[in-house]
N, C-alpha and C positions, 0 to 999 in steps of 0.2 A: 426872338423866335417864339412862335406860339405853339402851345401843346394842344393836340387834339384829344378830346375825350372819346374813348371808345366804349360803347355799351355792348355787353355780350348777352344774348338771349339764353335763359336757363335751358340746360340740356334735359330732355325728357328720357323716359325709359324706352329702350328698344323693345321690339316684339319678343325677342329671345329672352331678355331680362324679365319681362312680364310673365312669360311662360315658366321661367325658372321659379319665380316667386310663387306663382299659383301651384306649381308642382310641390314646392316645399310646404305650403299651407295644407295641401291635400294629404301629404305624408303625415304631417303633424296631427291632422284630424283623424286619420286612419289609426294612428298610434294611440291617441288620447281617448277617442270615442268609446272603444271597448272598456277602457279603465273606468270611464265615467258611468257607463252602463252597469258595470260590475259593482261599482260603489252604490249605485241606486238600488240594484237588486239586493245587495247585502243589507241595506237599510230596510228594504221591504221585508226580507226574510227575518231580520231582527224583530220587526214589528209583529210579524206573524207568530214568532216564538213567544213574544210577550203576551199576545192574545191568548195563546194556549196556556201560558203560565197563569193568567188570570182565571181562565176557565177551570184549570186544575185547582187553584185556590178556592174558587167558588164551590166546587164540588166537595172539597174537604170541609169548608165551613158549613155547608149544608149537612154533611155527615156528622159533624160535631154537634150540630143543633138537633138533628132528628134521630141520630143513632145509626144511620146507614146512608148509602148513596141514594139519590132519587131514582124512582122507576124510569124506565125508558119512555113510557107514556102511561097515561091513566085511562083505564077502560071504564066507560059509563053506560055501556049497552047491557042488555039482559040475556044474551045468548052465550054465556060462558060455557065452556066444555071442560068438565073436571077441574074447575077452579082456574082455568087458563083461558085467556081471550082467544077469539078466532084467529087462525093463521092467515090473516088478510089485513094488511095495513091500510087498505082503502075502505074498510068497513066504516059505516057512519057512526058507530058507537064510540069512537075514540075521542078523548078529551085532551087535556093539557099534556105537554111534553116535558122532558127533563130540563130543557132550556128554560121554559117558563118558570119552573120551580126554583131555579137558581138565580133568577133575575135580581132578587134583592141583594144577593152577594156579589153582583157585578155592577153595583151603583146604578141599577135600573129599577129602584123601588117604585117610582112613579108609573112605569110601564106595567109592572107586576100588579099594582093596585087597580089598574084599569081593566085587568082581565077578569072575566066572570067564570070562575071554575065550575059553576053549575051547568054551564052550557057545553054542548057537544062542539067539537072543533069544526065539524063539517057544515052543519046547518044552523047552529045556534038553537034557539028555543023552538023554532018551527022549520018546516021543510024549505021555506023560502027566506028564512031569517038571515041577517047578516052576522049574527053571533058576535065574535070578537075581532072582526075585520080591522078595526082601528088599531088593534094591538098586533095581530099577526101579519099585517102588511108593513110593519115598521122595519126599516133597514137599520140594523144596529151595527155601527162601524166595528166594534170590538168582536163581532162574530164573523168578520170577513177578512180574508187574507189580501193585503194590498198587491201581491204578485198576481192574483187571479184577475183575468179580464172582467170588466164590469158587467154584471147581469142585473137588470132591473125588472125582468119579467117575473111575474108571480106564478106560483102553482095555483091553478084555478080549479077548484072542485065545486061544481054546481054554481052557487051564488057567492062562493067564498074566494078569498085571496090570501096567499101565504108568501111572504118575502123569503128569499133564499140566502143561506149563509154557507160558510166553508168549514165548519167544525162539527164533528160528529162523535158520539159516544160509542164505545166498543160493546157490541152485542155478543161477542164471543167468537170461538173458532168454528162454530157450525153455521148452519143457515139461519138467517136473521129471524125468521118468524116460524121456526120449527119447534114444536113442543118437545120432541125428543132431544133436541140440542139444549134446550133450557133445563131439562131435568138431568142432563149428563154433565157431571163436574169436569170431565175432560174437554168439554166444549163451551160450557157456560161462561159468559162474560160478566164484567162487573155491573152492567146495567142490562135490563131486558124490557123490551116492549111487550112481547107475547106473555111474559109472566108478571108484568106491571111490578117489577121488582128491582131493587138496588141492593148490592152486596154490603155487608159489614166488613171491616178489616179482618175480622175473625174468619170470614168466609174465604178470604184470599190467602189460602194456605201456601200458595207458591211464592208468596212474598210480594208486597205491593210494588217493590222496585223492579220486579220481573213481569209486571202485568201492565199492558197498555190501557189507559183510562179513556183517552180521546185522541182523535187524529184529524188531520185535514182531509177534506173530500173535495171533489170537483163538482160544481153545480152546473146546471144546464139552463139555457135560455128558453127551452121548450116548456110551454105552460102546462103540459100534461106530465112532466117528469118531476117527481117529488124529491129528488136529491137535494138536500140542503134546506128544504122548507122547514124552518126551525120551529114553527108552531104546529106542524103536522106530524102525526104519530111516527112514521118511519123516515121523515125528512132528515133529521139530524142524527142519523145512525149509520154504522158500517159493520161489516162482519168479515170473517175470513174465508168463507166458502159460499159458493152459489150453485144452486140446482143439483149438483151431484157431490158425493162425499169427497171426491178427489179433485174438484175444480177449485183450486186455491186462488184467492184474490190477493196476491202479494202486492206491496205498495207500487203504484205507478205502472203496473203491467197494463198493456192494452189488449191483451188476449187472455183467455183462460189458460191455466197451466195444467200439466199432467194429462188427465183423460178428457180433454176438451173435445166436444163434437165439432169444433170449428178449426180451420186450418191454423197450425201453429204460427204461421207468418202473417196471420190476419191482424193488422194493426189498426184497422179502421172500423171493425164490426161494432155497430152501435148497440148491440145487445150488452156489451160490457158496461156495467154501471148504469144501465139505462133500462129502468124497470118496465117500460111500456112499449118496447119494440122488439119482440112481441110483448104483450102485457104480462109482466111478471109480478103480479100482486099477491100471489099465494106464498106458501112456505118456501118456495125456491127463489124468492126475490133476494137480491143481494147488492150491496154497494161496497166498493173497496176503498182502501186508503189511497188517496191520490192528491197530487199537488201540481203547481206550475213552477216549482223550484227544480233546478237542474240536479239530477242525481239522486233525489230522494224526497222524503216527506217528513214534516215535523209531527211529532207525537208527544203526548204528555203521559208519563207513567203514573202508577197508582200512588207513588210517594211524592208526586208533585213535580218531579224532575222533567224538564223538557229535553227531548233528544231529537236528533236528525237521523232517520233510519234510511239506509241506502236502498236503491232499487234492486240491488243484487242479493238482498237478504234471502236466505234459504227458505223455501215454502214451509217446511215442517217447523223450522225455528220460529217463523212468523206465527204459526198456529199456536205454538207453545206459549208465546207471550200474550196471546189474546185470551187464553183460557185462565180462569182464576184458580183452578185446583186440579190440574191434570197430573201433578206429581212428577212431571218430567224435568230433567236437568236441562237448563237453557244454555248456559255457557255464554260466550261473547256474541254480541249481535250489533 
């Protein structure tokens, strides 16, 4: 008797089975993707904190060398008023910023050596000169938060260009370029542009651990907006108040608080943190502490500690930790 060999064709997946497999894969992706995104953001936030830690250390090392924190910016013009520079961050008389002064303490000695401190920031030696463009156009990775969308646009002032960054020094609880705020200890910050001044630890009578030294800010791709332009006088700066004494710039708010002239539910008004629409170059200009991190902003305190401050921080508490000597009790924040 002969035996017949029977071959059987392999069985394929049915349509229903394929759909089930696809559905399972989709569910797994939906479950895992947020976790992956969260892990990536956590890594970016950690890098941002490390950047601020290095900035805090650089400021401390500068203070140990010089005896005080660096000035917010150096004035090189000849129209001082009562020993104080004009209340205008766009004046052509401004020179180097606090960022430039601490470059040697941030492993950027070569960049620092290339900067000509005798030149004005805006024009250089002449009205059409390029000045220090080769330096101020430099995008320094440690000055940028990896969570922030990439911005490659420069601030362009006449013939100049200034790269933008994400970290800014605290100018105080008042308006950024207001003489009265600089001379008022209840509003003065640890650095000042208008006063070309940096505090000593002795000036910080509220205690260094209760005073914000620097914070994240949001930069703009608009070439006329100086937020974050680290080589420009008011670029790497922020303050607690803009335009009126009650308009508080709490972290990450998208509208003014308290006595704002704008609708309280206006979350898109470009005037917030945007000095040129309308042009806010005088003493009412202001930039707030902002970030692309969910729920708050990274800050570095006067003692070098890096903290994450929530969006919901009380406005008056925020102002207290921006001023170096207001004598007010801060409490938890």
